[in-house]
C-alpha positions, -999 to +999 in steps of 0.1 A: -546+019+375-515+027+353-519+031+316-557+035+318-558+067+298-556+067+260-521+073+246-505+064+279-496+028+271-485+035+235-463+064+245-448+044+274-438+014+253-434+028+217-424+064+223-409+066+258-383+094+250-391+130+242-377+128+207-399+096+201-430+117+209-417+145+187-412+120+159-448+107+164-460+142+159-439+150+129-443+118+109-479+108+118-500+136+134-487+165+114-488+150+078-521+132+083-536+164+098-524+184+069-537+160+043-571+159+061-573+196+063-563+201+027-598+190+016-612+225+011-649+214+010-645+197+044-627+228+058-655+251+046-681+227+061-663+229+095-665+267+096-630+270+110-598+254+120-607+250+157-636+228+149-615+208+125-589+203+151-614+190+176-628+165+152-594+154+141-583+148+177-615+127+182-608+107+151-571+102+160-579+092+196-604+067+183-578+052+159-550+052+185-572+035+211-577+007+187-540+007+179-532+004+217-554-026+219-532-042+192-501-032+212-515-048+244-524-080+225-489-082+211-471-074+244-492-096+266-506-125+245-483-128+215-452-124+238-462-156+256-456-176+224-421-162+218-388-175+231-372-141+236-401-116+237-394-079+237-404-065+271-408-027+268-416-020+304-400-026+338-408-061+350-431-048+378-450-026+354-452-054+329-467-078+354-494-053+362-502-048+325-504-086+320-527-089+350-550-061+340-548-064+302-585-071+297-595-040+317-570-019+298-583-031+264-619-025+276-610+010+286-596+016+250-628+002+235-649+025+257-628+055+245-632+043+209-670+041+212-672+075+229-651+092+202-672+076+175-704+088+192-690+123+195-681+123+158-716+112+149-730+139+171-710+164+150-726+150+118-696+132+105-701+102+081-686+073+099-691+043+077-659+045+057-639+053+088-654+024+108-648+000+079-612+012+078-608+007+116-621-029+113-596-036+085-569-020+107-577-043+136-576-073+112-542-063+099-529-058+135-543-092+145-525-108+115-493-089+124-495-103+159-500-139+148-478-142+118-441-146+125-410-146+103-404-126+071-441-127+064-443-099+090-429-076+064-461-079+044-483-076+075-464-045+086-469-030+052-506-036+053-509-024+089-489+008+082-510+015+051-542+013+071-527+034+099-522+063+074-555+056+055-582+057+083-583+094+091-584+106+054-614+084+049-631+103+078-624+138+065-619+138+028-645+136+000-644+104-021-627+121-050-598+132-029-591+098-013-569+082-040-544+111-042-543+115-004-537+078+002-510+077-026-493+108-010-492+092+024-481+058+010-451+070-009-441+097+016-444+076+048-457+040+045-432+028+019-400+042+034-411+030+069-418-005+056-384-006+039-367+004+071-387-023+089-369-049+068-336-039+084-346-054+118-321-082+128-349-108+132-355-108+094-318-113+086-321-098+051-287-093+033-290-055+033-296-054+071-262-040+080-260-016+050-293+001+056-285+032+077-318+049+084-307+085+082-288+080+050-316+060+035-343+086+044-323+114+028-317+096-005-353+082-006-368+117-001-343+131-026-354+106-052-391+112-043-385+150-046-372+145-082-402+124-091-427+149-076-409+178-093-413+161-127-450+155-118-453+191-108-439+202-142-464+179-159-492+194-137-500+160-122-487+164-086-512+178-061-502+208-039-505+185-009-480+160-023-456+187-033-458+204+001-452+172+021-424+160-002-405+193+000-411+197+037-399+162+046-370+163+022-358+194+041-364+177+075-345+145+064-317+166+049-312+185+082-312+151+101-287+136+076-263+165+081-268+172+118-268+137+133-233+128+121-220+162+132-236+157+166-221+122+170-186+135+164-188+159+194 
């Protein structure tokens, strides 16, 4: 059965090209992994990076399996209510997915339960993570049901939970607020602003919001703010590292992409 394995459906429909998968790693896996690893007490408890990596992959697979259930619900059931639904697969593959959607979602649920059981066997505290996953599924359900400009708010909530679940699994309670704030301003907020530029919302700034230019200037502004916070000894090392790193990444993209397009 196609798309039975975890990640297979999400990558096929949301990250089909190599650079889409690279982007997934750079703006989701890498920063969240770094934030989770930055909790020194957790790192010491794991007795090494390899053990942390295994637990992080289990947690991420659990979360992404739930996310893929949301993707399937959107593509199969929500699409039936739309006049011009977005079909992200060839028609023959899409027909198979529609026919076997319950089985595909059940497979993701089985993977989710298996990953949670494995995390529990390693002694991880699951209650905050499980509560976050439940809230994530609620946000995804609302995002699939609500239509119109209200989707901007549901996308913001969904994206916030997407970046919040794993820190709740790995970090001590005292480190959660700064970690969530770091991920919110570094990733959730700019991605949500970019989301408003979709044609279906018809906002006045739709045509003017060029993503590469916006990302460069957003991270430049964020870098200034974080630099001032660093001087005031308020910014955490994690916030400073992520901001500087992604400012450099967006600056390279801002310069390189127009140069590449001219060739």
